[in-house]
C-alpha positions as CSV (number, residue, x, y, z in Angstrom):
1,X,0.1,0.0,-0.1
2,X,2.8,2.4,0.7
3,X,4.0,1.9,-3.0
4,X,0.6,3.0,-4.4
5,X,0.6,6.3,-2.5
6,X,3.8,7.6,-4.1
7,X,2.4,6.4,-7.6
8,X,-0.8,8.4,-6.9
9,X,1.1,11.4,-6.0
10,X,3.2,11.2,-9.0
11,X,0.1,10.9,-11.3
12,X,-1.4,13.8,-9.6
13,X,1.6,15.7,-9.9
14,X,1.9,15.0,-13.8
15,X,-1.9,15.9,-14.2
16,X,-1.1,19.3,-12.4
17,X,2.0,20.0,-14.4
18,X,0.2,19.2,-17.7
19,X,-2.5,21.8,-17.2
20,X,0.0,24.4,-16.1
21,X,1.8,24.0,-19.4
22,X,-1.1,23.6,-21.6
23,X,-2.0,26.2,-24.3
24,X,-4.2,29.0,-23.3
25,X,-8.0,28.4,-23.9
26,X,-9.5,30.6,-26.7
27,X,-12.2,31.6,-24.3
28,X,-9.5,32.8,-21.7
29,X,-8.0,35.6,-24.1
30,X,-9.2,39.0,-23.7
31,X,-10.9,40.1,-26.9
32,X,-11.5,43.7,-28.0
33,X,-14.8,45.1,-29.1
34,X,-14.6,45.4,-33.0
35,X,-16.3,48.0,-35.3
36,X,-15.6,49.7,-38.7
37,X,-14.6,52.9,-39.2
38,X,-18.2,54.1,-39.7
39,X,-19.4,52.2,-36.7
40,X,-16.5,53.8,-34.4
41,X,-17.1,57.2,-35.5
42,X,-20.9,56.7,-34.8
43,X,-20.1,56.1,-31.1
44,X,-21.4,59.5,-29.3
45,X,-20.3,59.0,-25.7
46,X,-17.6,56.7,-24.7
47,X,-15.0,56.5,-21.7
48,X,-11.8,58.1,-22.0
49,X,-9.2,55.4,-22.4
50,X,-11.8,53.1,-24.2
51,X,-10.2,50.7,-26.9
52,X,-11.5,49.1,-29.9
53,X,-10.3,47.1,-33.0
54,X,-11.2,48.9,-36.1
55,X,-11.9,46.2,-38.8
56,X,-11.6,48.6,-41.6
57,X,-7.8,49.4,-41.4
58,X,-6.7,46.8,-39.1
59,X,-5.6,48.9,-36.2
60,X,-6.5,49.4,-32.5
61,X,-7.9,52.9,-31.5
62,X,-8.1,54.6,-28.2
63,X,-10.7,57.2,-27.3
64,X,-8.9,60.4,-26.0
65,X,-12.1,61.9,-24.7
66,X,-12.8,63.9,-27.9
67,X,-11.6,61.6,-30.6
68,X,-10.8,58.1,-31.5
69,X,-6.9,57.8,-32.3
70,X,-5.2,54.9,-34.0
71,X,-2.5,53.3,-31.9
72,X,1.1,53.0,-33.4
73,X,0.6,48.9,-33.1
74,X,-0.8,47.5,-36.5
75,X,-2.3,44.2,-36.1
76,X,-0.8,43.1,-39.5
77,X,3.0,42.8,-39.1
78,X,3.4,43.0,-42.9
79,X,4.0,46.5,-44.5
80,X,2.0,47.2,-47.7
81,X,4.9,48.0,-50.0
82,X,5.0,48.7,-53.5
83,X,7.9,47.9,-55.9
84,X,9.2,49.6,-58.8
85,X,12.2,48.2,-60.9
86,X,13.9,49.0,-64.0
87,X,16.8,49.0,-66.3
88,X,18.0,52.1,-68.1
89,X,20.3,52.8,-71.0
90,X,23.4,55.0,-70.7
91,X,21.4,57.6,-73.2
92,X,18.4,57.8,-70.4
93,X,16.2,55.5,-72.4
94,X,14.1,52.8,-70.5
95,X,15.3,49.4,-71.4
96,X,12.9,47.4,-69.0
97,X,10.4,48.2,-66.4
98,X,7.2,50.1,-65.7
99,X,5.9,52.7,-63.4
100,X,8.3,55.3,-63.9
101,X,9.9,57.7,-66.3
102,X,13.7,58.7,-66.8
103,X,15.2,62.2,-67.8
104,X,18.9,62.4,-68.4
105,X,19.4,65.8,-66.9
106,X,23.2,66.4,-67.8
107,X,26.2,64.1,-68.6
108,X,25.8,61.2,-66.0
109,X,23.0,62.8,-64.1
110,X,19.6,61.0,-64.3
111,X,16.2,61.8,-62.7
112,X,13.6,58.9,-62.2
113,X,10.2,60.2,-61.7
114,X,7.8,57.5,-60.2
115,X,4.3,57.4,-62.1
116,X,2.5,57.0,-58.7
117,X,4.2,58.6,-55.7
118,X,5.1,56.3,-52.7
119,X,3.2,56.8,-49.5
120,X,6.4,57.4,-47.8
121,X,10.2,57.7,-48.7
122,X,11.1,54.6,-50.8
123,X,14.4,52.6,-50.4
124,X,16.2,52.9,-53.6
125,X,19.1,50.8,-54.6
126,X,21.3,51.0,-58.0
127,X,23.6,48.7,-60.1
128,X,25.8,50.3,-62.6
129,X,27.9,49.2,-65.5
130,X,28.2,48.6,-69.0
131,X,25.3,46.3,-70.2
132,X,27.7,44.8,-72.7
133,X,30.0,43.9,-69.9
134,X,27.8,42.3,-67.5
135,X,29.9,39.3,-67.3
136,X,33.1,41.2,-66.5
137,X,34.4,43.2,-63.7
138,X,32.8,46.6,-63.9
139,X,33.5,49.3,-61.2
140,X,31.1,52.0,-62.0
141,X,28.8,53.4,-59.1
142,X,25.8,55.7,-58.6
143,X,25.4,58.3,-55.9
144,X,21.9,59.3,-54.9
145,X,21.7,63.1,-55.0
146,X,18.0,63.5,-54.4
147,X,15.1,61.4,-52.9
148,X,11.5,61.9,-52.6
149,X,8.6,60.0,-52.3
150,X,8.0,60.6,-56.3
151,X,11.4,61.2,-57.5
152,X,15.2,60.1,-57.4
153,X,18.2,61.8,-59.1
154,X,21.7,60.0,-59.4
155,X,25.0,60.7,-60.7
156,X,27.0,57.7,-62.2
157,X,30.8,57.7,-62.2
158,X,33.6,55.4,-63.1
159,X,35.7,54.4,-60.3
160,X,38.8,53.4,-62.2
161,X,41.1,55.8,-60.1
162,X,39.8,59.0,-61.8
163,X,36.2,58.9,-60.1
164,X,35.1,60.8,-63.1
165,X,31.5,61.2,-63.8
166,X,30.4,58.8,-66.8
167,X,27.3,58.0,-68.6
168,X,26.5,54.6,-67.4
169,X,23.7,51.7,-67.9
170,X,22.0,51.0,-64.5
171,X,19.3,49.0,-63.0
172,X,17.1,50.0,-59.9
173,X,14.9,48.7,-57.3
174,X,12.7,51.1,-55.4
175,X,10.6,49.7,-52.5
176,X,8.4,51.9,-50.3
177,X,5.0,52.0,-48.7
178,X,1.9,52.2,-51.0
Protein backbone atom coordinates (compact mmCIF):
# COMPACT_ATOMS: atom_id res chain seq x y z
CA UNK A 1 0.00 0.00 0.00
CA UNK A 2 2.87 2.37 0.62
CA UNK A 3 3.99 1.92 -3.02
CA UNK A 4 0.57 3.02 -4.32
CA UNK A 5 0.59 6.38 -2.50
CA UNK A 6 3.80 7.72 -4.16
CA UNK A 7 2.52 6.50 -7.55
CA UNK A 8 -0.78 8.27 -6.96
CA UNK A 9 1.03 11.45 -5.92
CA UNK A 10 3.23 11.24 -9.02
CA UNK A 11 0.18 10.90 -11.29
CA UNK A 12 -1.52 13.85 -9.59
CA UNK A 13 1.66 15.91 -9.95
CA UNK A 14 1.94 15.07 -13.69
CA UNK A 15 -1.73 15.93 -14.20
CA UNK A 16 -1.25 19.29 -12.43
CA UNK A 17 1.92 20.13 -14.45
CA UNK A 18 0.23 19.24 -17.75
CA UNK A 19 -2.54 21.73 -17.00
CA UNK A 20 -0.03 24.45 -16.14
CA UNK A 21 1.83 24.04 -19.42
CA UNK A 22 -1.21 23.60 -21.66
CA UNK A 23 -1.99 26.23 -24.29
CA UNK A 24 -4.21 29.11 -23.33
CA UNK A 25 -7.86 28.40 -23.88
CA UNK A 26 -9.34 30.69 -26.57
CA UNK A 27 -12.17 31.58 -24.19
CA UNK A 28 -9.64 32.85 -21.64
CA UNK A 29 -8.13 35.45 -24.02
CA UNK A 30 -9.34 39.03 -23.73
CA UNK A 31 -10.93 40.15 -27.00
CA UNK A 32 -11.41 43.79 -27.96
CA UNK A 33 -14.73 45.08 -29.21
CA UNK A 34 -14.65 45.42 -33.02
CA UNK A 35 -16.12 48.06 -35.30
CA UNK A 36 -15.75 49.41 -38.80
CA UNK A 37 -14.59 53.02 -39.17
CA UNK A 38 -18.19 54.17 -39.76
CA UNK A 39 -19.42 52.31 -36.67
CA UNK A 40 -16.56 53.65 -34.56
CA UNK A 41 -17.21 57.26 -35.59
CA UNK A 42 -20.90 56.88 -34.81
CA UNK A 43 -20.18 56.17 -31.12
CA UNK A 44 -21.36 59.35 -29.39
CA UNK A 45 -20.27 58.89 -25.81
CA UNK A 46 -17.44 56.66 -24.78
CA UNK A 47 -15.16 56.66 -21.77
CA UNK A 48 -11.72 58.22 -22.12
CA UNK A 49 -9.26 55.37 -22.58
CA UNK A 50 -11.76 53.05 -24.25
CA UNK A 51 -10.15 50.78 -26.82
CA UNK A 52 -11.48 48.98 -29.89
CA UNK A 53 -10.22 47.10 -32.91
CA UNK A 54 -11.09 48.81 -36.21
CA UNK A 55 -11.79 46.11 -38.81
CA UNK A 56 -11.62 48.59 -41.70
CA UNK A 57 -7.94 49.43 -41.31
CA UNK A 58 -6.69 46.65 -38.97
CA UNK A 59 -5.65 49.04 -36.20
CA UNK A 60 -6.41 49.40 -32.52
CA UNK A 61 -7.98 52.76 -31.60
CA UNK A 62 -8.07 54.55 -28.23
CA UNK A 63 -10.66 57.17 -27.29
CA UNK A 64 -8.98 60.36 -25.99
CA UNK A 65 -12.15 61.92 -24.61
CA UNK A 66 -12.73 63.90 -27.78
CA UNK A 67 -11.67 61.62 -30.65
CA UNK A 68 -10.62 58.10 -31.64
CA UNK A 69 -6.86 57.86 -32.26
CA UNK A 70 -5.10 54.95 -33.91
CA UNK A 71 -2.36 53.36 -31.86
CA UNK A 72 1.03 52.87 -33.44
CA UNK A 73 0.68 49.10 -33.23
CA UNK A 74 -0.69 47.56 -36.41
CA UNK A 75 -2.39 44.19 -36.18
CA UNK A 76 -0.78 43.05 -39.42
CA UNK A 77 2.99 42.67 -39.21
CA UNK A 78 3.50 43.03 -42.95
CA UNK A 79 3.92 46.45 -44.51
CA UNK A 80 1.89 47.20 -47.59
CA UNK A 81 4.78 47.75 -50.01
CA UNK A 82 5.01 48.68 -53.66
CA UNK A 83 7.96 47.82 -55.91
CA UNK A 84 9.22 49.64 -58.99
CA UNK A 85 12.16 48.26 -60.90
CA UNK A 86 13.88 49.17 -64.10
CA UNK A 87 16.88 49.01 -66.39
CA UNK A 88 17.99 52.27 -67.99
CA UNK A 89 20.37 52.72 -70.93
CA UNK A 90 23.30 55.13 -70.68
CA UNK A 91 21.45 57.57 -72.96
CA UNK A 92 18.54 57.74 -70.48
CA UNK A 93 16.04 55.54 -72.34
CA UNK A 94 14.15 52.83 -70.50
CA UNK A 95 15.35 49.33 -71.41
CA UNK A 96 12.96 47.42 -69.10
CA UNK A 97 10.47 48.16 -66.35
CA UNK A 98 7.32 50.18 -65.81
CA UNK A 99 5.88 52.69 -63.36
CA UNK A 100 8.53 55.35 -63.94
CA UNK A 101 9.98 57.82 -66.43
CA UNK A 102 13.63 58.82 -66.86
CA UNK A 103 15.11 62.17 -67.81
CA UNK A 104 18.81 62.51 -68.52
CA UNK A 105 19.50 65.92 -66.95
CA UNK A 106 23.18 66.31 -67.86
CA UNK A 107 26.09 64.03 -68.57
CA UNK A 108 25.91 61.21 -66.00
CA UNK A 109 22.94 62.76 -64.13
CA UNK A 110 19.60 60.95 -64.35
CA UNK A 111 16.20 61.75 -62.85
CA UNK A 112 13.69 58.97 -62.24
CA UNK A 113 10.10 60.04 -61.62
CA UNK A 114 7.73 57.42 -60.22
CA UNK A 115 4.40 57.39 -62.07
CA UNK A 116 2.61 56.98 -58.74
CA UNK A 117 4.26 58.53 -55.68
CA UNK A 118 5.09 56.25 -52.79
CA UNK A 119 3.17 56.76 -49.53
CA UNK A 120 6.49 57.47 -47.78
CA UNK A 121 10.16 57.70 -48.65
CA UNK A 122 11.17 54.60 -50.65
CA UNK A 123 14.39 52.64 -50.36
CA UNK A 124 16.21 52.68 -53.69
CA UNK A 125 19.26 50.68 -54.74
CA UNK A 126 21.27 50.92 -57.97
CA UNK A 127 23.63 48.72 -59.95
CA UNK A 128 25.63 50.46 -62.66
CA UNK A 129 27.91 49.32 -65.42
CA UNK A 130 28.19 48.57 -69.07
CA UNK A 131 25.32 46.36 -70.25
CA UNK A 132 27.65 44.65 -72.75
CA UNK A 133 30.15 43.95 -69.96
CA UNK A 134 27.82 42.44 -67.35
CA UNK A 135 29.85 39.23 -67.22
CA UNK A 136 33.10 41.10 -66.60
CA UNK A 137 34.32 43.28 -63.76
CA UNK A 138 32.83 46.76 -63.95
CA UNK A 139 33.59 49.40 -61.34
CA UNK A 140 31.00 52.07 -62.09
CA UNK A 141 28.88 53.39 -59.24
CA UNK A 142 25.88 55.63 -58.64
CA UNK A 143 25.35 58.25 -55.97
CA UNK A 144 21.85 59.33 -55.01
CA UNK A 145 21.81 63.12 -54.84
CA UNK A 146 18.07 63.60 -54.31
CA UNK A 147 15.31 61.33 -53.03
CA UNK A 148 11.62 61.96 -52.40
CA UNK A 149 8.34 60.00 -52.47
CA UNK A 150 8.02 60.71 -56.19
CA UNK A 151 11.55 61.14 -57.53
CA UNK A 152 15.18 60.07 -57.27
CA UNK A 153 18.16 61.75 -58.95
CA UNK A 154 21.49 59.97 -59.34
CA UNK A 155 24.94 60.65 -60.70
CA UNK A 156 26.91 57.79 -62.27
CA UNK A 157 30.69 57.65 -62.26
CA UNK A 158 33.62 55.40 -63.09
CA UNK A 159 35.77 54.32 -60.18
CA UNK A 160 38.93 53.41 -62.11
CA UNK A 161 41.19 55.76 -60.21
CA UNK A 162 39.78 58.93 -61.72
CA UNK A 163 36.32 58.92 -60.06
CA UNK A 164 35.10 60.83 -63.11
CA UNK A 165 31.44 61.20 -63.94
CA UNK A 166 30.49 58.87 -66.74
CA UNK A 167 27.27 58.02 -68.53
CA UNK A 168 26.35 54.51 -67.51
CA UNK A 169 23.69 51.86 -67.93
CA UNK A 170 22.03 51.14 -64.57
CA UNK A 171 19.33 49.07 -63.00
CA UNK A 172 17.38 49.98 -59.88
CA UNK A 173 14.81 48.71 -57.43
CA UNK A 174 12.62 51.09 -55.44
CA UNK A 175 10.61 49.71 -52.52
CA UNK A 176 8.32 51.81 -50.39
CA UNK A 177 4.93 52.12 -48.74
CA UNK A 178 1.93 52.15 -51.06
